[in-house]
Every structure is written in C-alpha cells, then in structure tokens.
C-alpha positions in Angstrom: 21.9 162.2 104.4 20.8 160.7 101.2 20.0 164.0 99.8 23.5 165.2 100.7 25.2 162.2 99.0 22.7 161.8 96.2 24.3 164.2 93.7 27.7 162.5 94.1 26.5 159.0 93.1 27.1 159.5 89.3 30.8 160.1 90.0 31.0 156.8 91.6 30.1 155.1 88.3 32.1 157.4 86.1 35.5 156.0 86.9 34.5 152.4 86.3 32.8 153.4 83.1 36.0 155.1 82.0 38.0 152.0 82.8 35.5 149.9 80.9 35.7 152.3 77.9 39.5 152.2 78.1 39.4 148.4 78.3 37.0 148.1 75.3 39.0 150.6 73.3 42.1 148.7 74.2 40.4 145.5 73.0 39.5 147.2 69.8 42.9 148.8 69.3 45.0 145.8 70.0 43.4 143.6 67.2 43.6 146.6 64.8 47.2 147.2 65.8 47.9 143.5 65.5 46.3 143.5 62.1 48.4 146.5 61.0 51.5 144.9 62.4 50.7 141.6 60.8 50.0 143.4 57.5 53.3 145.2 57.7 55.1 142.1 58.7 53.6 140.2 55.8 54.5 143.0 53.4 58.1 143.2 54.8 58.3 139.4 54.7 57.2 139.4 51.1 59.8 142.0 50.2 62.5 140.1 51.9 61.5 136.8 50.3 61.3 138.5 46.9 64.8 139.9 47.3 66.0 136.4 48.3 64.3 134.9 45.2 65.9 137.6 43.0 69.3 136.9 44.5 68.7 133.2 43.9 67.8 133.8 40.2 70.8 136.1 39.8 73.1 133.5 41.5 71.9 130.7 39.2 72.3 132.9 36.1 75.7 134.1 37.4 76.9 130.5 37.7 75.8 129.9 34.1 77.6 133.1 33.0 80.8 132.0 34.6 80.6 128.5 33.0 79.9 130.0 29.5 82.7 132.5 29.8 85.1 129.7 30.9 84.0 127.6 27.9 84.5 130.6 25.6 88.0 131.2 26.9 88.8 127.5 26.2 87.3 127.8 22.7 89.5 130.9 22.1 92.6 129.1 23.3 91.8 126.2 21.0 91.6 123.7 23.9 87.9 122.9 23.3 86.7 121.9 19.9 84.6 119.3 18.1 83.0 116.5 20.1 84.5 117.7 23.4 82.8 121.0 23.0 79.4 119.4 22.2 79.8 117.1 25.3 80.6 120.1 27.5 77.6 122.0 26.3 75.3 119.0 26.6 76.4 118.4 30.2 75.6 122.0 31.1 72.1 121.8 29.5 71.5 118.4 31.1 72.3 119.6 34.6 70.3 122.8 34.4 66.7 122.4 33.2 66.2 126.1 32.8 68.5 126.0 29.9 66.8 124.9 26.7 69.8 124.9 24.4 73.3 126.3 23.8 74.7 127.1 20.4 78.2 127.9 19.3 77.8 130.3 16.3 80.8 131.1 14.2 81.8 134.6 13.0 79.3 134.3 10.2 76.4 133.5 12.5 76.1 129.8 11.4 75.6 127.2 14.1 78.9 125.4 14.4 78.0 123.3 17.5 74.7 122.9 19.3 73.1 120.8 22.1 70.3 120.1 19.6 71.6 118.0 16.7 68.6 118.6 14.5 67.9 122.0 12.9 65.1 124.0 14.4 63.6 127.4 13.6 65.9 129.0 16.2 68.8 128.1 14.2 67.9 131.2 12.3 68.8 134.2 14.4 65.7 136.0 15.6 65.6 139.8 15.7 66.2 140.0 19.5 68.9 137.4 19.4 70.6 139.0 16.3 70.6 142.4 18.0 72.1 140.9 21.2 74.8 139.1 19.2 75.7 142.3 17.3 75.7 144.4 20.5 77.8 141.9 22.4 80.2 141.6 19.5 80.5 145.4 19.3 80.9 145.9 23.0 83.0 142.7 23.5 80.9 142.0 26.6 78.3 139.4 27.3 74.7 140.5 27.3 71.1 139.2 27.3 68.5 139.5 24.6 65.1 141.0 25.3 62.8 138.0 26.1 60.3 137.1 23.4 58.2 134.2 22.3 59.4 132.3 19.2 55.7 131.7 18.2 52.2 131.7 19.6 51.5 129.4 22.5 55.3 128.8 23.0 57.4 129.5 26.1 59.0 132.9 26.2 62.7 132.5 25.6 65.7 134.7 26.4 69.2 134.4 25.0 72.5 135.0 26.8 75.3 135.9 24.3 79.0 135.5 25.1 81.2 137.0 22.3 84.5 135.3 21.8 87.6 137.2 20.5 91.1 136.1 19.9 93.1 139.4 20.1 91.2 141.6 17.7 89.6 138.8 15.7 86.0 137.9 16.3 85.6 134.1 16.5 81.9 133.8 17.1 79.5 133.7 20.0 78.1 131.3 22.5 74.3 131.7 22.7 72.5 130.1 25.7 68.7 130.0 25.4 66.7 130.2 28.7 63.0 129.3 29.2 61.8 132.0 31.6 59.2 129.6 33.0 62.1 127.1 33.6 63.9 129.8 35.6 60.9 130.2 37.9 60.5 126.4 38.2 64.2 125.8 39.0 65.2 128.8 41.1 62.0 129.7 43.1 61.6 127.5 46.2 58.4 125.6 46.5 57.5 127.2 49.8 57.6 130.6 48.3 55.7 129.6 45.2 53.0 128.0 47.5 52.3 131.4 49.1 52.8 133.7 46.2 52.0 134.2 42.6 55.4 134.8 40.9 55.5 136.6 37.6 58.3 137.7 35.2 57.2 140.7 33.1 58.8 143.2 30.7 58.9 147.0 31.1 55.3 147.3 29.8 54.1 144.7 32.4 53.5 142.1 29.7 53.6 138.7 31.3 56.6 136.7 30.2 56.3 133.7 32.6 54.2 132.9 35.6 54.1 130.3 38.4 50.8 129.7 40.3 51.6 126.8 42.6 49.4 128.2 45.4 46.8 129.9 43.2 46.3 133.5 42.0 47.5 136.3 44.2 45.0 138.5 46.1 46.8 141.8 45.3 47.0 142.6 49.0 50.7 142.1 49.5 52.7 142.7 46.3 56.2 143.6 45.4 58.1 144.2 42.2 61.9 143.9 41.7 63.9 144.5 38.5 66.4 141.8 37.6 69.8 143.3 36.8 70.4 141.7 33.5 72.6 143.5 31.0 70.7 144.1 27.8 67.3 142.9 29.0 64.5 144.4 31.1 62.9 141.7 33.2 60.9 142.5 36.3 60.1 140.1 39.1 56.5 140.5 40.5 55.3 138.7 43.6 51.7 138.7 44.6 50.8 136.9 47.9 47.9 134.6 48.0 47.2 135.7 51.6 44.3 137.9 52.3 44.3 140.8 54.7 44.4 139.8 58.4 41.0 139.7 60.2 40.1 142.2 62.8 40.1 139.6 65.6 42.6 138.9 68.3 45.2 136.7 66.5 46.6 134.2 69.0 49.1 133.1 66.4 50.9 136.5 66.2 53.6 135.3 68.6 54.0 132.1 66.7 54.2 134.0 63.4 56.8 136.3 64.9 58.8 133.4 66.2 58.6 131.6 62.8 59.5 134.8 61.0 62.4 135.3 63.3 63.4 131.7 62.6 63.1 132.2 58.9 65.2 135.3 59.0 67.7 133.4 61.1 67.7 130.6 58.6 68.3 133.2 55.8 71.2 134.7 57.8 72.6 131.3 58.5 72.3 130.3 54.9 74.0 133.5 53.8 76.8 132.9 56.3 77.1 129.3 55.2 77.3 130.4 51.5 79.8 133.1 52.4 82.0 130.6 54.3 81.6 128.1 51.5 82.7 130.6 48.9 85.6 131.6 51.1 86.6 128.0 51.5 86.3 127.4 47.8 88.4 130.4 47.1 91.0 129.2 49.6 90.9 125.8 48.1 91.4 127.2 44.6 94.4 129.2 45.8 95.8 126.1 47.5 95.3 124.0 44.4 96.8 126.7 42.2 99.8 127.1 44.5 100.3 123.3 44.7 100.1 123.0 40.9 102.6 125.9 40.5 104.9 124.3 43.0 104.7 120.8 41.5 105.1 122.3 38.0 108.3 124.1 39.1 109.9 121.0 40.5 112.8 119.2 38.7 112.1 116.1 40.7 109.7 113.7 39.1 106.6 112.8 41.1 104.5 109.6 40.5 101.4 108.4 42.5 100.1 104.9 42.2 97.0 103.3 43.8 97.0 100.0 45.7 96.8 98.0 42.5 99.9 99.7 41.1 98.0 101.9 38.6 99.5 105.3 37.9 97.1 108.0 39.2 99.3 111.1 38.9 102.5 112.3 37.4 103.9 115.9 37.4 105.4 117.7 34.4 109.0 117.1 35.5 108.4 113.3 35.4 106.9 113.6 31.9 109.8 115.7 30.7 112.2 113.2 32.2 110.7 110.4 30.2 109.7 112.3 27.1 106.1 111.0 27.5 102.8 112.8 27.8 100.6 112.7 30.9 97.9 110.6 29.1 100.6 108.0 28.2 101.3 107.4 31.9 98.1 108.0 33.9 95.9 105.0 34.3 98.7 102.5 33.2 99.3 99.2 34.9 102.7 97.4 34.7 104.7 96.8 32.6 105.2 100.5 32.3 106.3 102.2 29.0 109.5 103.5 30.7 110.7 100.1 31.9 113.9 99.0 30.1 113.5 95.4 28.8 116.9 94.3 30.2 115.8 95.3 33.8 112.3 93.9 33.6 112.9 91.2 36.2 114.2 93.8 38.7 111.2 96.0 38.1 108.7 93.1 38.6 110.4 92.2 41.8 110.4 95.8 43.1 106.8 96.2 42.1 105.8 93.0 44.0 107.5 94.4 47.1 105.6 97.7 46.7 102.2 95.9 46.5 103.1 93.7 49.5 104.0 96.8 51.5 107.5 95.6 52.3 109.3 98.4 50.5 111.3 100.8 52.7 111.3 104.6 52.1 115.1 104.4 51.5 116.1 105.3 47.9 117.2 102.7 45.4 118.8 103.1 42.0 117.6 101.6 38.7 117.5 102.6 35.1 114.5 104.0 33.1 114.0 104.2 29.4 113.0 107.5 27.6 110.6 107.6 24.7 113.5 107.6 22.3 114.9 104.4 23.8 117.7 106.2 25.7 118.5 104.6 29.1 119.3 106.8 32.1 119.9 106.1 35.8 117.4 107.2 38.4 117.2 107.3 42.2 113.7 106.4 43.5 112.2 107.1 46.9 108.8 105.3 47.5 106.5 105.9 50.5 102.9 105.1 51.4 100.2 107.6 50.3 97.8 108.2 53.3 94.5 110.1 53.3 93.1 112.3 56.0 91.6 109.4 57.8 95.0 107.6 58.0 94.0 105.0 55.4 96.6 104.1 52.8 95.3 104.8 49.3 98.4 104.1 47.3 102.1 104.9 47.0 103.9 108.2 46.3 107.3 108.1 44.6 109.9 110.8 43.8 112.3 110.1 41.0 115.6 111.8 40.5 117.6 111.7 37.2 121.1 111.0 38.4 122.7 111.0 34.9 124.9 114.0 35.7 125.8 112.6 39.1 126.9 109.3 37.4 128.9 111.2 34.8 130.7 113.2 37.5 131.4 110.0 39.5 132.8 108.4 36.3 134.9 111.5 35.6 136.2 111.5 39.2 137.0 107.8 39.0 138.9 108.4 35.7 140.8 111.3 37.2 141.6 109.3 40.2 142.9 106.5 38.0 145.0 108.9 36.0 146.4 110.4 39.3 147.2 106.9 40.6 148.9 106.0 37.3 150.9 109.3 37.4 151.9 108.5 41.0 153.1 105.0 39.9 155.1 106.5 37.0 156.6 109.1 39.4 157.6 106.2 41.7 159.2 104.5 38.7 161.1 107.7 37.9 162.4 107.9 41.5 163.9 104.4 41.3 165.0 104.7 37.6 168.7 105.0 38.4 168.6 102.1 40.9 166.7 100.1 38.4 169.3 100.8 35.7 172.1 99.7 38.1 170.1 96.6 39.1 169.6 95.6 35.5 173.2 96.3 34.6 174.5 93.6 36.9 172.5 90.6 35.4 173.2 91.9 31.9 176.9 92.1 32.6 176.9 88.6 34.1 175.0 87.3 31.1 177.6 88.8 28.8 180.5 87.3 30.8 178.9 83.8 30.9 178.1 83.8 27.2 181.7 85.0 26.4 183.1 82.2 28.5 180.9 79.7 26.8 182.1 80.9 23.4 185.7 80.7 24.6 185.2 77.1 25.7 183.8 76.3 22.3 186.6 78.0 20.5 189.4 76.3 22.7 187.8 72.9 22.2 187.7 73.5 18.4 191.5 74.4 18.4 192.5 71.6 20.6 190.4 69.1 18.5 189.8 67.3 21.7 186.7 66.7 23.8 184.6 69.6 24.8 184.0 70.3 28.6 180.3 69.9 28.5 179.8 70.4 32.3 181.6 73.7 32.3 179.6 74.9 29.3 176.3 73.8 30.9 177.2 75.6 34.1 178.0 78.9 32.2 174.7 78.7 30.2 172.6 78.0 33.4 174.1 81.0 35.1 173.4 83.2 32.1 169.8 81.9 32.0 169.4 82.6 35.8 170.6 86.2 35.3 168.3 86.6 32.3 165.3 85.5 34.5 166.4 87.9 37.2 166.4 90.8 34.8 163.1 89.7 33.2 161.5 89.5 36.7 162.5 93.0 37.4 161.2 94.2 34.1 157.9 92.4 34.6 157.4 93.8 38.0 158.0 97.4 36.7 155.7 96.8 33.7 152.9 95.3 35.8 153.1 98.1 38.3 153.3 101.0 35.8 150.9 99.9 33.0 147.6 101.6 32.7 144.5 99.4 33.0 141.0 99.3 34.3 140.6 98.6 38.1 139.5 95.0 38.7 139.0 93.2 42.0 140.0 89.7 42.7 140.5 87.4 45.7 144.2 87.7 46.6 146.3 87.1 49.7 148.6 89.7 51.3 151.5 87.3 51.0 151.2 87.3 47.2 150.9 91.1 47.1 154.0 91.6 49.2 156.0 89.0 47.1 155.0 90.9 43.9 156.1 94.3 45.0 159.1 93.1 47.1 161.6 93.4 44.2 160.8 97.0 43.7 161.0 97.7 47.5 164.4 96.1 47.6 165.6 98.3 44.7 164.8 101.4 46.8 166.2 99.9 50.0 169.6 98.7 48.7 171.2 102.1 48.0 170.4 103.3 51.5 171.5 99.9 53.1 168.0 99.4 54.6 167.3 95.9 55.8 163.8 94.5 55.0 162.0 92.0 57.2 158.6 90.5 56.4 156.3 88.8 58.9 153.2 87.4 57.3 151.0 85.4 59.6 150.3 81.9 58.2 146.8 81.1 57.0 145.6 84.7 56.4 142.3 84.7 54.5 142.3 86.4 51.1 140.9 89.9 50.5 138.9 91.2 47.6 141.1 93.9 46.1 142.6 95.5 43.1 146.2 94.1 43.1 147.9 97.1 41.5 146.2 99.6 43.9 147.3 97.7 47.0 150.8 97.2 45.6 151.0 101.0 45.0 150.0 101.6 48.6 152.7 99.2 49.8 155.3 100.8 47.5 154.4 104.3 48.6 154.4 103.5 52.3 157.7 101.5 52.1 159.4 104.3 50.0 158.4 106.9 52.6 159.7 104.6 55.4 163.0 104.1 53.6 163.5 107.8 53.0 162.7 108.6 56.6 165.7 106.5 57.7 168.3 108.5 55.7 169.7 110.1 58.9 169.5 106.8 60.9 172.8 105.0 61.4 173.1 102.3 58.7 173.1 99.4 61.2 169.7 100.5 62.6 168.0 101.0 59.3 165.3 98.3 59.5 162.0 98.2 57.6 159.4 95.7 58.8 156.3 94.6 56.8 153.9 92.8 59.2 150.6 91.2 58.3 148.1 89.7 60.8 144.4 89.0 61.3 142.3 91.4 63.5 139.3 89.6 64.9 138.1 92.5 67.1 135.5 93.4 64.5 132.5 91.1 65.3 130.8 91.3 61.9 133.8 90.6 59.7 137.5 90.2 60.5 140.2 92.4 58.9 143.6 91.7 57.5 145.9 94.4 59.0 149.2 95.3 57.3 151.8 97.4 59.2 154.8 99.2 57.7 157.2 99.9 60.6 160.3 102.1 60.2 163.0 103.4 62.5 163.2 106.9 61.0 162.8 110.4 62.3 159.1 110.1 63.0 156.3 112.6 62.3 156.1 116.0 64.0 152.7 116.9 65.5 152.2 119.9 63.2 152.9 117.7 60.2 150.6 114.8 61.4 147.6 117.2 61.4 148.0 117.7 57.6 149.6 114.4 56.7 146.8 113.1 54.4 145.9 116.5 52.9 146.3 116.8 49.1 149.4 118.6 47.8 151.0 118.7 51.3 154.5 117.4 51.4 157.6 117.8 53.5 159.9 116.8 50.5 161.3 119.5 48.3 160.4 117.7 45.1 157.3 115.9 46.4 153.8 116.4 44.9 152.0 115.9 48.2 149.6 113.3 46.7 151.2 110.0 47.8 149.5 109.5 51.2 146.3 111.0 49.9 146.2 108.4 47.1 147.0 105.6 49.6 144.1 106.6 51.9 141.7 106.9 48.9 142.7 103.5 47.6 142.3 101.8 51.1 138.9 103.5 51.7 137.8 102.4 48.2 138.3 98.8 49.4 136.3 99.5 52.6 139.4 99.7 54.8 141.1 102.4 56.8 144.7 103.9 56.8 146.2 105.2 60.1 149.6 106.1 61.5 151.1 105.9 65.0 154.4 106.5 66.9 156.9 103.6 67.0 158.1 103.0 70.6 161.5 101.9 69.1 161.6 105.2 67.2 160.1 106.0 63.9 156.5 105.6 62.6 154.0 102.8 62.1 151.7 103.1 59.1 148.9 100.6 59.3 146.0 99.8 57.0 143.2 97.3 57.3 141.2 95.5 54.6 138.1 93.3 55.1 138.8 89.6 54.9 136.7 87.4 52.6 134.4 84.9 54.4 135.4 81.3 54.0 132.2 80.5 52.1 132.7 83.4 49.6 133.5 82.4 46.0 134.7 84.8 43.2 
C-alpha cells in the first residue's frame, strides 16, 4: 500500500507550499505596494500643498495689487495727497511685512512720497525697475519687475509698478518693493515649511529666496510651479524633507490616509469658507453701496447721535439743508452749530429729554440756522437707534425743511383773510341802501333840532326878552343823541369792514352780539323781521377773533332774514340764543343758535350747503357759509344746521369756553 501511495506524497505538500509562496509573495507585495502608494500619496500631497501655497502667495499679492490700484485711483482723482498719502502707504507697509517699501514717483521718475523718509540707493531707479516702470507706462497696466539683488549679500527684491494716468496724461507710478524672502516667511504656513524646502527661482533656476525651516530637502518628492506674475518669471520649487518610505509593513498607512483625507477636507472647508466670505463681502459691499445711494438721494435730512448726544452720522441732504460740511457736524457735542441763539433754551430742554429717554417719536417743530445765518423751520422726528442685539446705541432723527409748507400756509391764511374781508365788504354792499336810509333819519333830525335851536336864539334876540334855555337845551340834547346814533352806526360798519390782522382775545358772546346787533337790525327792518336775543347769564368768555365771529353772526342772520321773505310779516321772527353745553367732559362749549321761521333747506341743497361757490341766490358768490365754517373750525369749534320744528332752519355753532383759571 505504501508503494501504491508513495508517488503521490509530493502532491500533498505542493498545495501548502503554493499557499505559503502565495502568502510570502503577498507579504512582500503588500509592503512594496504600500510603499508605492505612500510615495504616490506623498508626491500628490506635495503637489496639492504646493498649489495651495502658490494660491496663498497669489492671493496675498492680489490683495496688495487691489490696494495699490485703489490708492492710485485716489491719487489720480486728487483725493489722496501729501501727508495722507504717506500715512496710507506707511499703514500698508506696516501691516504687511513682505513689503519693504512703497514709493510714489512722479512723471519724471523722482520720488514724491515714500514710506522711507531718508534717501537710499533704491531711490535711483534700477535697470529692472526702470524697465518695469517704462513698460507699465507704455502698456498702462500694472506689472512686476524681474527680481534682482540690489547688492551682494542683500535680499532679492522685486518691484510691482502701478502706472497712474489722468485721461491721456501720465501722472507717475506707485512702486511697491517686495522682499522675496519676506513673501515666503509671511505666506507659507509653518507646517508646510517644516516638511519642505521652499525655493523661489528664476527661469535659469537661480535661487532668489529659500526657506529651510525643516532642513534641506531630500529630492525624493519635488514639485515646481510658476507664479503667474505679469512681467516677472518666478518659479516656486518645493522639495520635501521626507525620505522614501521603507519597505516594511507601515501600520500608519491608515492613519496617514485618514489624516490626508482630513487635510483635504480642511482645505475644501477653507476654500468653501473663503468662497462664502467673499460672497458675503460682495453682498455687504452691494448693500452698503445701495444704502449709500439711497441715503444720498433722499431730500430728508438724517442725523444719528450716540447716547452722549454726539453726532455720529449725517447724510448729504442734511448737510445741504444747513450749508455745512460733514466734518463740521460729525463728532460735535451740543451746542450744535445749527442751533439758533434765540431758541437755545428750547434746544437744551429738548436735548435733555432725548438723553433721558423721555422723547416720543412724534414730530415736533423748531427752527434751525443755516451757515449763512438764515433761519428756517424744520419738523424733527426722533427715535431710538437699536443694534442687532436689541441694545440702544443712540438716537436717529429725520429732519424735514418745512419752509415751503410754512410759506403755503401763510399764503393760504392771507388769501383766507382777503376772502373774509371781501365777504365783509360784500355784506356792507348788500345793506348799503338800508344804511343810507338809517343814517338819513338821525341826520335829518339833527338838522331839524339845530334849526329849531337857531330859531329860538333868533326869536329871543328880536323880542329882547329872556331866552327859553330849557327848550334850547332839549333841542341840543336831542341833536346830540341823534349824532351819537349815527356815529354808532358808522363805527359798527367801520369796525366790521376794516382790514386788520387776526387777533384772539377773551370776549363774551353777549358783547359780540351787542356789537353786531345794529347791523343785523339794519337788515331786518326793511323786511319787518322781529329780532329776539336770549343770552344765558354768566356765560364764560371764549378766546376768539371778534371780527371773525361777528362776521359769522352777520352772515348767518342775513341768510335767516332772507329766508323769511315769503313768510307772513307777523311770523317773521329771528332768534339769537346762546347757552353753555356741558356735555363735553374735557371742556364745556358755548353754543350759539340762529333760529329762523323761513322756507327751510331742501335735502339736495343740504348736501352741498357748505361747498365753496355753491349758492341758491342768483347774485350770491357761494362763499358765505364756507367762510363761516372755516372761521368756526379755526377757533376749534363746529358749525351745523338742523330743521326747526316750528318751521325754518336752526344754524348752530359751538366754541370752546375758557377755563375759569385761564388768564390772557
């Protein structure tokens, strides 16, 4: 049996041997494969990191390019000169250590401003810098100079030239000088410099700058990348300090992969964060530009103040309104340059209310003073200025110039006064004939009494006897009484018709009715209208313009008298009733009623009764009732009409009564 199975025994060992060889080869292959994968990963990682460093360098240089171009545009516009220009350039150099200096060279090449006050050899334009300046001037585009060392054992420098033109005129150039070693120190992160030798070289591989934080590179993993700089050829060389991976099982492969993935994720996250930040900055710039354009287009003045009352912001409309520049207002504490001296106490009181937080957002009127001393009225709305956290940081005010509004109001008031005066004159014209007849009677009586007195004197002289003094005195007294009657009529007409400024004074309704009653009687007598007055005793006075209220009484009574032309003479009764209405809780009103027994008011006429230029009279102007309502509302009252149960119409107006403690 052994002989039969003997030849088959080697096959029993062949399969295990094959498995062992496969296992060994696998053990040998896997480390080699891990080595290759690690080498490839290190090379790929180096390339990715080199690209990141190149982008970081370009990003930093790009920021400087934007800043220099912005400064150049401000120089061309004339907004940045002298000491401000030097401070601006010094700030840029101070905040960016890779910048050695910045010069502003005029059209002739001379240094007009520099971050280095003292002259240095670089004040003389070198060959590379001069070529860059001329090429930038010719092409009208910024460019870099080819890096070069100013002298032996000195850092390699590179210039960035920004030509500045105003239209077709060349004004000069901004020349920013970089230290290439400073670019590596400031833009290459420490962790990358620790693992790699970073070199900046020219097209001939001459070393321009080098950083060896982690030692010299081993030339196992290297990468080169050209920096895209207009006008200059600069190559970024990276040489890793890591050696080739050893041909042993690397237990850290998984960790390296995880860390590499984490690094890539960090780079992606950083890129996404930078992208979002740039997008947010762009949106913010757009919002700021939109808000600035919106505020600049406003005609309403805007003013912001902090909690101490210091002005922190004004818009152009507010500056134009006052004729002052922004710098004359921002940062100022009261008293403000636009406060008028005569209103200083009011300003101080209002300012104290603002600081105390007791001011309401309702508008208030005051006067401001322009730079030329002109006063003008303004309407101010003040409200708290609150930040995003809900904390009050100051006060925001909007200011409206209401000069035009005030002029329009004054013009309307003047026109209203003219209209009222015209209405009074029209009323006088309507009663002119009656007035002539009324004056004729006392004048005729005066003439008769004076003639009788003369006859008495003449008869006594002829008779050479004693004169009848009692009869002469009686005749002269009657003549004087008639003269006073005529004078009272003339005074009433003159006081009612004369033009004067409206003035308010404390007056009682009884006095107003007595003043205008002679004119009412003149209109009532030809139509045989009986007048009854009923004035409640003890009525409080009202604050009113006497002539305006008398005009209202005369217009309403004249309408009432004319409405009774078709009423039988015995029924023509006009009542003037005045009483106190205490139904208003805050302040009682004095109510005056004009009651007639006329034809009444039709419903279609009542709807348009107070409309301007509406009249039922053939010769009427249609302004009487409208003027009456305007005058009553001007005094804070109300004019209404109602049906008279006894026939006719009741016109009623109310005026606020003065409190007992009021003094005027």
